[in-house]
C-alpha positions in Angstrom: 0.0 0.0 0.1 3.1 2.4 0.5 3.2 2.9 -3.3 -0.4 3.8 -3.4 0.3 6.9 -1.3 2.9 7.9 -3.9 0.4 8.2 -7.0 -0.2 11.5 -8.7 -3.0 12.5 -11.3 -1.8 15.1 -13.6 -4.1 16.9 -16.1 -2.2 18.7 -19.1 -3.7 21.5 -21.1 -7.3 22.5 -21.3 -8.8 19.0 -22.0 -6.6 17.1 -19.6 -7.4 19.4 -16.8 -11.0 19.3 -17.3 -10.9 15.4 -17.0 -8.7 15.3 -14.1 -10.7 18.1 -12.3 -13.7 15.9 -12.5 -12.3 12.5 -11.6 -13.5 11.0 -8.4 -12.0 7.8 -7.4 -13.7 5.7 -4.8 -10.9 3.6 -3.3 -8.4 6.4 -2.6 -7.8 10.1 -2.9 -4.7 10.7 -4.9 -3.2 14.1 -5.2 -4.2 16.0 -8.4 -2.0 18.6 -10.4 -2.4 20.8 -13.4 -0.3 22.4 -16.0 -2.0 25.1 -18.3 -1.2 28.1 -20.3 -2.5 31.3 -18.8 -5.6 31.5 -21.2 -6.6 28.0 -20.1 -6.2 28.7 -16.7 -8.5 31.5 -16.6 -11.4 28.9 -17.3 -10.7 27.1 -14.2 -10.8 27.5 -10.5 -7.6 26.0 -9.5 -5.3 26.9 -6.5 -1.7 27.9 -6.9 -0.8 24.9 -4.8 -1.9 22.3 -7.4 -1.1 24.1 -10.7 1.7 25.3 -12.8 0.6 28.2 -15.1 2.8 28.8 -18.3 3.3 32.5 -18.8 2.9 32.3 -22.5 -0.7 32.5 -23.3 -0.6 31.7 -27.2 1.3 28.8 -28.8 -0.5 29.0 -31.9 -0.5 25.6 -33.7 3.2 24.7 -32.6 3.3 22.2 -29.7 7.0 22.6 -29.7 6.8 26.1 -28.3 4.5 24.7 -25.3 7.2 22.0 -25.1 9.9 24.7 -24.4 7.8 26.5 -22.2 7.4 23.6 -20.0 11.2 22.6 -20.3 11.8 26.1 -18.8 9.9 25.0 -15.7 11.7 21.8 -15.5 12.9 22.6 -11.9 9.5 23.4 -10.4 8.2 20.1 -12.3 10.9 18.0 -10.5 10.0 19.4 -7.2 6.3 18.7 -7.8 7.2 15.1 -8.7 9.3 14.5 -5.7 8.4 11.4 -3.9 6.0 10.3 -6.6 6.3 6.6 -7.8 3.4 6.3 -10.3 2.4 9.2 -12.4 -0.9 9.2 -14.4 -0.8 11.9 -17.3 -4.1 12.8 -18.6 -4.0 14.9 -22.1 -5.8 15.3 -25.1 -3.7 14.9 -28.2 -3.7 17.2 -30.9 -3.6 20.6 -29.0 -0.6 22.7 -28.6 -0.4 22.9 -24.7 -1.2 19.3 -23.7 0.7 17.8 -26.4 3.8 19.8 -25.9 3.5 19.4 -22.1 3.0 15.7 -22.0 6.4 14.9 -23.6 8.5 17.2 -21.3 6.7 16.0 -18.0 7.3 12.3 -19.2 10.9 13.0 -20.0 11.5 14.7 -16.4 9.7 11.9 -14.6 11.5 9.3 -16.4 14.9 10.6 -15.3 13.3 10.4 -11.8 12.5 6.7 -12.2 8.8 7.4 -12.0 6.3 4.9 -13.6 4.6 6.9 -16.1 1.1 5.9 -17.3 -0.5 8.1 -20.1 -4.2 8.2 -20.9 -4.6 10.0 -24.0 -7.4 10.9 -26.4 -6.5 11.1 -30.1 -8.2 13.3 -32.6 -10.8 11.7 -35.0 -10.6 11.5 -38.6 -12.8 14.5 -39.1 -10.5 17.0 -37.1 -7.8 19.1 -38.8 -4.9 17.8 -40.5 -2.7 20.0 -38.0 -4.3 18.1 -34.9 -3.8 14.7 -36.4 -0.2 15.5 -37.3 0.5 16.8 -33.9 -1.2 13.8 -32.3 1.1 11.4 -34.4 4.4 13.3 -34.0 3.9 13.3 -30.1 2.8 9.9 -30.2 6.0 8.8 -31.8 8.0 10.5 -29.4 5.8 9.7 -26.3 5.9 5.8 -26.8 9.8 5.9 -26.5 9.5 7.4 -22.9 6.5 6.4 -21.0 5.9 3.0 -19.4 2.1 2.5 -20.4 0.1 4.2 -23.0 -3.6 4.0 -23.1 -5.3 5.7 -26.4 -9.0 6.5 -26.0 -10.9 7.4 -29.1 -13.8 9.9 -28.9 -14.7 8.6 -32.4 -15.2 5.2 -31.0 -17.5 6.8 -28.4 -19.4 8.5 -31.2 -19.9 5.4 -33.1 -21.2 3.5 -30.2 -23.5 6.3 -29.0 -24.3 8.4 -32.1 -27.1 10.4 -30.6 -25.0 11.5 -27.6 -24.7 15.3 -27.1 -21.3 16.7 -27.0 -21.4 17.7 -23.3 -22.5 13.9 -22.5 -19.5 12.8 -24.7 -17.0 14.7 -22.3 -18.9 13.4 -19.3 -18.5 9.7 -20.7 -14.8 10.4 -21.5 -14.3 11.4 -17.9 -16.1 8.2 -16.6 -14.3 6.1 -19.0 -10.7 7.4 -17.9 -12.0 7.6 -14.3 -13.0 3.8 -14.4 -9.6 2.7 -16.2 -7.8 4.5 -13.6 -9.7 2.8 -11.0 -9.0 -0.6 -12.3 -5.5 -0.1 -12.6 -5.0 1.3 -9.3 -7.0 -1.7 -7.9 -4.2 -4.0 -9.6 -1.5 -2.0 -8.3 -2.4 -1.2 -4.7 -4.2 -4.6 -4.1 -6.5 -2.9 -1.5 -9.3 -5.3 -0.2 -7.8 -8.3 -2.0 -8.9 -11.7 -1.3 -6.6 -13.2 -4.1 -3.7 -11.1 -5.2 -2.6 -10.8 -8.7 0.9 -11.8 -9.8 3.2 -8.8 -9.2 5.7 -9.6 -11.9 2.8 -9.4 -14.5 1.8 -6.1 -13.1 5.3 -4.8 -13.6 5.8 -6.2 -17.0 2.5 -4.7 -18.4 2.8 -1.4 -16.8 6.5 -0.8 -17.2 7.6 -2.0 -20.2 6.9 0.8 -22.8 3.3 -1.2 -23.7 0.2 0.0 -25.3 -2.5 -0.9 -22.7 -5.8 -1.9 -22.9 -8.4 -1.5 -19.8 -11.8 -2.7 -20.2 -14.3 -3.4 -17.7 -17.9 -4.3 -17.1 -20.5 -5.4 -14.3 -23.4 -7.6 -14.3 -26.2 -9.3 -12.3 -28.3 -12.4 -12.6 -27.4 -15.9 -13.9 -24.1 -16.3 -15.6 -23.3 -12.7 -14.5 -19.5 -13.7 -14.3 -19.5 -15.0 -18.0 -21.6 -12.1 -19.5 -19.4 -9.5 -17.4 -16.2 -10.9 -18.9 -17.4 -10.9 -22.3 -18.7 -7.4 -22.1 -15.4 -6.2 -20.6 -13.5 -7.2 -23.8 -16.1 -4.6 -25.6 -16.1 -1.7 -23.3 -13.2 0.3 -23.7 -13.5 2.9 -26.5 -10.0 2.3 -27.9 -8.6 1.0 -31.1 -6.8 -2.1 -29.9 -6.3 -5.6 -31.4 -7.1 -7.6 -28.0 -6.6 -10.8 -29.7 -2.8 -9.9 -29.9 -2.3 -9.5 -26.2 0.8 -11.0 -24.7 -0.1 -10.4 -21.0 -3.3 -9.8 -19.2 -4.6 -9.1 -15.7 -8.0 -9.7 -14.6 -9.7 -8.1 -11.6 -12.8 -9.6 -10.2 -14.9 -7.6 -7.8 -18.0 -8.5 -5.9 -19.4 -8.3 -2.5 -18.9 -11.4 0.0 -21.2 -13.5 -2.2 -18.8 -14.4 -4.9 -18.5 -18.0 -5.7 -15.6 -20.2 -6.7 -17.5 -21.5 -9.7 -17.8 -17.7 -10.9 -14.2 -17.3 -10.8 -13.8 -20.6 -12.8 -16.4 -19.0 -15.3 -14.3 -15.8 -15.7 -11.0 -17.8 -16.2 -12.6 -20.3 -18.7 -14.1 -17.3 -20.6 -10.6 -16.0 -20.9 -9.0 -19.3 -22.0 -11.8 -19.8 -24.9 -11.1 -16.3 -26.2 -7.4 -16.0 -26.3 -4.3 -18.0 -27.5 -3.2 -20.7 -25.1 0.3 -19.4 -24.5 -1.3 -16.1 -23.0 0.3 -15.2 -19.7 -2.5 -14.0 -17.2 -3.0 -13.3 -13.6 -6.1 -12.5 -11.6 -7.1 -10.9 -8.4 -10.2 -11.2 -6.5 -11.6 -8.1 -4.5 -14.4 -7.3 -2.1 -16.5 -4.3 -2.7 -19.7 -4.0 -0.7 -21.0 -1.3 -2.9 -21.4 -3.9 -5.8 -24.6 -5.4 -4.0 -25.6 -8.3 -6.5 -23.1 -7.1 -9.2 -19.9 -8.6 -10.1 -17.4 -6.4 -11.9 -14.6 -7.5 -14.1 -11.6 -5.6 -15.2 -9.4 -6.5 -17.9 -5.8 -5.0 -18.3 -3.7 -6.3 -21.3 -0.6 -5.1 -23.2 0.6 -5.2 -26.8 3.8 -3.6 -28.3 2.4 -2.1 -31.3 -0.8 0.0 -32.0 -3.1 0.0 -34.9 -3.5 3.7 -34.4 0.1 4.3 -35.7 0.0 2.5 -39.2 -3.6 4.0 -39.7 -2.5 7.5 -38.9 0.6 7.1 -41.1 -1.4 6.1 -44.1 -4.1 8.8 -43.5 -1.4 11.6 -43.2 0.8 10.1 -46.0 3.5 9.9 -43.3 6.1 7.2 -43.3 6.1 5.2 -40.4 9.5 4.7 -38.8 9.9 0.8 -38.2 13.2 1.1 -36.3 11.7 1.5 -32.9 12.3 -2.1 -31.7 10.3 -1.8 -28.5 7.1 -1.5 -30.5 
């Protein structure tokens, strides 16, 4: 539990700050921090103690200017991150401030031996070429620095819920990121665990420059464990080839009524849907708030992401295959 007292959530830029400001985790209260330009800061009610304001107010369309502005604040950022062991960076790729900030903060955290988990949204195909190019450029650099990268697609949300209003899409993104962080911290912290996940697989998934899938679902009634597991494969809003996963963690949460046969149902469903050499571990957790529900969390990793080749083709950019870690 010591490492759980050293987790920080950081929102970068306008979008990332809005998300982190609205995140409310049940099992723990982690410190939050925000990095914004002065223009973006005026839209929020942040205290000086938990925010870093960049004096420049207009980076135009140049994320590299924002990156330099954050680099100029590197000593302050090192002080902010002192004692942090796991850092969640939340950002909307494509904008100047967030895109520039995430790279520099990640580089600083890497030098401080902090585990870096990035949750980022990527621009849709309908957005400007500038935003898509910025996202692609930053992603190519980011994946060499961070330990885990989770890409969330607003486009996937729109396809799943085509009649959703814009403000409701933002709310759904908040809830999605909040739930993904909740599943990840459950596996990391092992709070209220009846059966602990294998710590070596946790470390391997979250500390090896992986793209990470986090899905989740809850269900009641007959066959609730099977149905929840199958739905967890689908409930993610990311572009991710789950069948190519190399390692997987499964979190199984319920109140005290969970049965051994239900655990077996979850594991059998995993075995039926994935290759036999998949390395996986599971943990079982008590959560009295679930009442008659069972909640399944899936955390999986892969080295390469379909987003890269797709975006390269769309933008007529040559994808550089020399990066051996992906």
